[in-house]
C-alpha positions in Angstrom: 50.6 162.6 126.2 53.5 164.6 126.9 51.1 167.6 125.6 48.1 166.4 128.1 50.5 166.0 130.8 51.8 170.2 130.3 47.9 171.2 129.8 47.2 169.3 132.9 49.8 170.9 135.4 49.3 174.2 133.6 45.8 174.1 134.7 46.8 173.0 138.2 48.9 175.8 138.5 46.3 178.1 137.2 48.3 179.5 134.5 46.9 180.3 131.1 48.8 179.2 127.7 49.9 182.7 127.1 51.4 182.9 131.0 53.2 179.7 130.4 54.6 180.8 127.3 55.8 184.4 128.0 58.3 185.5 127.2 60.3 182.6 125.8 57.4 180.8 123.6 54.5 182.1 121.9 51.2 180.9 123.2 50.1 179.2 119.8 53.0 177.2 120.3 52.1 176.2 123.4 48.5 175.4 122.4 50.1 173.4 119.6 52.1 171.2 121.9 49.4 170.7 124.3 46.9 169.2 121.5 49.7 166.8 120.3 50.4 168.7 117.0 53.9 169.9 117.8 56.8 167.7 119.6 58.8 169.9 121.6 62.5 169.8 121.6 64.4 168.8 124.7 65.4 172.3 125.3 61.7 173.4 125.3 60.4 170.7 127.5 63.2 171.4 130.2 62.3 175.1 130.0 58.3 174.2 130.7 59.3 171.9 133.3 61.2 174.8 135.2 58.3 177.1 134.6 55.6 174.8 135.7 57.7 173.6 138.6 57.5 170.0 138.0 60.1 167.4 137.0 61.2 166.9 133.4 60.7 162.9 134.0 57.1 163.6 135.1 56.7 165.4 131.6 58.3 162.8 129.6 57.3 159.7 131.0 54.1 160.6 133.4 55.9 159.8 136.6 58.1 161.9 139.1 61.9 161.6 139.4 61.2 159.8 142.9 58.9 157.4 141.5 61.0 156.7 138.7 64.1 156.0 141.0 61.6 153.7 142.8 61.0 151.8 139.8 64.8 151.3 139.0 65.7 150.1 142.3 62.8 147.5 142.4 64.0 146.4 139.1 67.7 146.3 140.3 66.6 144.1 143.4 65.0 141.8 141.1 67.7 141.5 138.6 70.1 141.1 141.7 67.8 138.0 143.0 67.7 136.4 139.7 71.8 136.4 139.4 72.1 135.2 142.9 69.8 132.0 142.4 66.9 133.5 144.0 64.7 132.6 141.2 61.3 132.4 143.1 62.0 135.8 144.6 63.2 137.2 141.5 60.2 135.8 139.6 57.8 137.6 142.4 59.7 140.9 142.3 59.4 141.0 138.4 55.7 140.2 138.2 54.6 142.7 141.3 56.8 145.4 139.3 54.8 144.8 136.5 51.5 145.5 138.3 52.7 149.0 138.9 50.7 151.4 136.7 53.5 153.9 136.7 55.6 151.4 134.6 52.7 151.6 131.9 54.5 154.7 130.0 57.8 153.5 130.6 58.6 151.2 127.4 62.0 150.5 128.1 61.9 149.9 131.6 58.6 148.0 131.2 60.3 145.7 128.6 63.3 145.3 130.7 61.1 144.1 133.6 59.0 141.4 130.8 62.5 140.1 130.0 63.6 139.4 133.1 60.3 137.9 134.3 61.1 135.5 131.1 64.5 134.8 132.6 63.2 134.1 136.0 60.5 131.8 134.2 62.9 129.8 132.3 65.0 129.5 135.4 62.0 128.2 137.4 61.4 125.3 134.5 58.2 126.9 133.4 59.3 127.1 129.6 56.3 127.3 128.0 55.1 130.3 129.8 58.9 131.7 129.2 58.2 131.3 125.7 54.9 132.8 125.7 56.5 136.2 127.5 59.4 136.4 125.0 57.4 136.2 121.9 55.0 138.8 123.5 57.7 141.1 123.5 58.9 140.3 120.0 55.9 141.5 118.7 56.5 145.1 120.0 58.3 147.8 118.8 61.9 147.3 120.0 65.5 148.1 119.5 67.7 146.1 117.4 70.0 145.1 120.4 66.6 143.9 122.1 65.7 142.2 118.7 68.9 139.8 118.9 68.8 139.3 122.9 65.1 138.1 122.7 65.6 135.7 119.7 68.6 134.3 121.6 66.8 133.6 124.9 63.8 132.4 122.5 65.7 130.3 120.4 67.3 128.6 124.0 64.0 128.0 125.4 62.5 126.5 122.3 65.6 124.2 122.0 65.3 123.0 125.7 61.9 122.4 125.2 62.6 119.9 122.0 60.9 122.3 119.8 63.6 122.4 117.3 62.1 123.7 114.2 60.9 126.8 115.9 64.2 127.4 117.7 65.5 127.1 114.0 63.2 129.4 112.6 63.9 132.1 115.2 67.6 132.0 114.6 67.3 132.0 110.9 65.1 134.9 110.7 68.0 137.2 112.0 71.0 135.6 111.0 69.8 134.3 107.7 67.6 137.0 106.8 68.1 138.9 103.0 70.4 141.6 104.6 73.8 140.3 105.6 74.2 141.3 109.3 77.9 142.4 110.6 78.9 140.0 112.9 78.8 140.9 116.7 79.2 139.1 120.1 75.5 138.9 120.4 75.1 137.7 116.6 77.7 135.0 117.5 76.0 134.1 120.5 72.9 133.8 118.6 74.6 131.8 116.0 75.7 129.3 118.5 72.3 128.7 120.0 71.0 128.2 116.4 73.7 126.1 115.7 72.9 123.6 119.0 69.4 123.6 117.3 70.7 122.2 113.9 72.6 119.3 115.9 69.5 118.4 117.9 67.7 118.3 114.7 70.2 116.2 112.4 71.1 118.9 110.2 74.9 117.8 110.5 76.1 119.3 106.9 74.3 123.0 107.9 75.9 122.5 111.5 79.6 121.8 110.2 79.7 124.7 107.6 78.1 127.2 110.2 80.4 126.1 113.1 83.1 126.8 110.5 81.6 130.4 110.0 81.2 131.0 113.6 84.7 130.0 114.2 85.8 132.7 111.5 83.6 135.3 112.9 85.1 134.7 116.2 88.7 134.9 115.2 87.9 138.2 113.4 86.2 139.8 116.5 88.5 138.2 118.9 86.4 138.8 122.0 86.1 136.5 124.9 82.3 136.0 124.4 82.3 135.4 120.7 85.4 132.8 121.2 83.6 130.8 123.9 80.4 130.5 121.9 82.1 129.5 118.8 84.5 127.4 120.4 82.1 125.3 122.3 79.7 124.6 119.5 82.7 123.7 117.3 83.3 121.0 120.2 79.7 119.6 119.7 80.0 119.5 116.2 83.2 117.7 116.5 82.1 115.3 118.9 79.0 114.5 116.8 81.2 113.9 113.7 83.2 111.5 116.0 86.4 113.6 116.3 86.2 113.4 120.2 89.9 114.6 120.2 89.1 117.6 118.6 86.2 118.0 120.6 88.2 118.4 123.6 90.8 120.8 122.2 87.9 123.1 121.3 86.1 122.6 124.5 89.3 123.1 126.4 90.0 126.7 124.7 86.4 127.8 125.4 86.5 126.7 129.3 90.2 128.8 129.4 88.5 131.9 127.9 85.4 131.5 130.0 87.6 131.0 133.1 89.3 134.4 132.5 86.3 136.6 131.4 83.2 134.8 132.0 80.1 135.4 134.2 79.7 133.0 137.0 76.4 131.0 135.4 77.8 130.8 132.1 81.4 129.6 133.7 79.6 127.3 135.4 77.6 125.8 132.7 80.8 125.3 130.8 82.5 123.7 133.4 79.4 121.3 133.6 79.6 120.7 130.0 83.4 120.4 129.5 83.2 117.6 132.3 80.4 115.9 130.8 82.4 115.7 127.4 85.5 114.6 129.1 83.7 111.5 130.8 82.4 110.6 127.3 85.6 110.9 125.5 88.0 109.7 128.3 86.1 107.1 130.6 89.3 106.7 132.3 89.3 110.1 133.8 85.9 109.8 135.2 87.0 110.8 138.7 88.4 114.1 137.3 85.3 114.6 135.3 83.3 114.0 138.1 85.2 116.7 140.6 84.9 119.5 137.6 81.0 118.7 137.5 80.6 118.6 141.4 82.4 122.1 141.2 80.1 123.1 138.8 77.0 122.1 140.5 78.3 124.0 143.6 78.5 127.2 141.4 75.5 126.9 139.5 73.6 126.7 142.9 74.7 130.1 143.8 73.4 131.9 140.3 70.4 132.2 138.1 70.9 128.8 136.5 67.7 127.5 135.4 66.3 124.2 136.4 67.1 122.6 133.3 70.8 123.5 133.8 70.9 122.1 137.3 69.0 119.0 136.4 71.6 118.3 133.4 74.4 118.8 135.9 72.9 115.9 138.0 72.4 113.7 135.4 76.0 114.0 134.0 77.4 113.6 137.8 75.1 110.3 137.5 77.1 109.0 134.4 80.5 109.7 136.2 79.3 107.9 139.1 77.9 104.8 137.2 81.7 104.8 135.4 83.3 105.0 139.0 81.6 102.0 140.1 79.2 104.2 142.5 75.3 103.2 141.3 73.7 104.2 144.7 75.3 107.6 144.5 74.1 107.7 141.0 70.6 107.2 141.7 70.7 109.9 144.3 71.9 112.4 141.9 69.4 111.3 139.3 66.7 111.7 141.7 67.5 114.8 142.6 67.7 116.0 138.9 64.4 114.2 138.1 62.8 116.3 140.8 63.7 119.4 139.2 63.0 118.6 135.4 60.3 120.3 133.5 57.9 117.5 132.2 58.3 118.8 128.3 62.3 118.6 128.4 62.0 114.8 127.4 65.1 113.7 125.9 67.1 114.9 129.1 64.4 113.2 130.9 64.9 110.0 129.1 68.7 109.9 129.4 68.0 110.3 133.0 65.4 107.2 132.8 68.5 105.2 131.1 71.0 106.1 133.6 68.7 105.2 136.5 67.9 101.8 134.7 71.6 101.3 134.5 72.4 101.8 138.0 69.5 99.5 138.9 71.2 97.1 136.6 74.8 97.5 138.5 73.0 97.0 141.8 71.5 93.3 140.5 68.1 94.9 140.4 67.4 93.5 137.1 63.6 93.7 137.0 63.6 97.3 138.1 66.4 98.2 135.4 64.2 96.6 132.8 61.0 98.8 133.9 63.2 101.9 134.0 64.6 101.4 130.6 61.1 101.0 129.1 60.0 104.4 130.4 61.9 105.9 127.9 59.0 105.0 125.4 56.9 107.8 127.2 59.3 110.2 126.9 60.3 109.9 123.3 57.3 108.7 121.6 55.5 112.2 121.4 58.5 113.9 120.1 59.4 114.2 115.9 62.0 112.5 114.8 65.6 114.1 115.5 69.1 113.2 115.6 69.2 113.6 119.3 65.9 111.5 119.6 67.7 108.8 117.6 70.8 108.7 119.8 68.8 108.5 123.1 66.6 105.6 121.5 70.1 103.9 120.3 71.3 104.0 123.7 67.9 102.7 124.9 68.1 99.8 122.8 71.7 99.0 124.1 70.6 99.3 127.7 67.8 97.0 126.8 69.7 94.5 125.2 72.3 94.6 128.1 69.7 93.9 130.5 68.3 90.7 128.3 65.2 92.6 126.9 65.4 91.6 123.3 62.0 92.3 122.1 62.4 95.8 123.7 65.6 96.3 122.4 64.6 95.4 119.0 61.8 98.2 119.1 64.2 100.7 120.5 66.8 100.0 117.8 63.8 100.3 115.1 62.9 103.6 116.4 66.5 105.0 116.4 66.5 104.1 112.9 63.3 105.6 111.9 64.3 108.9 113.8 67.6 108.9 111.5 65.5 108.7 108.3 66.9 105.0 107.8 
């Protein structure tokens, strides 16, 4: 394409190959370049651009410097909209930029734009479409850095969509490959995302081993990003193993490092997760946990947080409200969360149904509470067996038993045991 553009501009200028070549180059060399049989060096390209009175950017990329500037500016505005939490605006801007024909030959900028569109699509809650975009990008020729970047996003979206086997496969393709990679911040973050998929799926032995490996890698790197990723997921593993105070210790370290060095979105997500862990481990500190999560909610609203992040924050706030004896407040939080929750995020949706049930039970509305508890069946039944699903079935059984629905409780306990492989 470079040779074709040189030939086109040369003819537009009314020059022969010999005239363009003289005196620095031979006309045969120019002919070879124009026919695509030789690749000009950067110095030769710069010389030809000067002699043709056109921009080097046009010869290399097929766009003028002004067009390149316009594209980069549009991409910057789209990214800014996403960072500021204007998800719909960002998604529109990324999509419109992809219709620009000048972007076709600019591989890196086009891939940057598609990646941005995938993140905006994920943030809007359209997880299936985000997966489609990310998978398409991974099939292209991409840099090693972008390979890891895409794997992190795809592993995360698969996990949030309850497609745990696919999440694990994406992470293991890179981290568990035949060549042992040197740990970097990006690889530790990918490892942390993979670890959460192990936990959701119930691979506890692998999760514990991998958590220790990530902690060692973070200690060697000593970077804030790696420490946060490793410590937070070590907290999740410790909680799953019943070591709740140890989990809080890891989580507090992760939050402290994130508070000093993290981006607003990641800090808000970490703050909400810490508050959710605190309310579970120390119910007596539910008020403090609620205040932490409310702050996180306010911060998330100002960032590119996904609808899943926002819904999860609402659900955890509702849990704190129920413990604090405010079931009506809890119902308001859950309703707001359910309205933004994608339909394919089934386990979180089931957790929200159970909290609605408990809130109605606290208000003395037993019939409605029982109905809401039974709604869990529609959420969880289509899912493959996993540790996370087992835990939610068990919570549903406890809720039904508390509400006097013995038959429903028995069935839910049986489902929990089946998911756990018992």
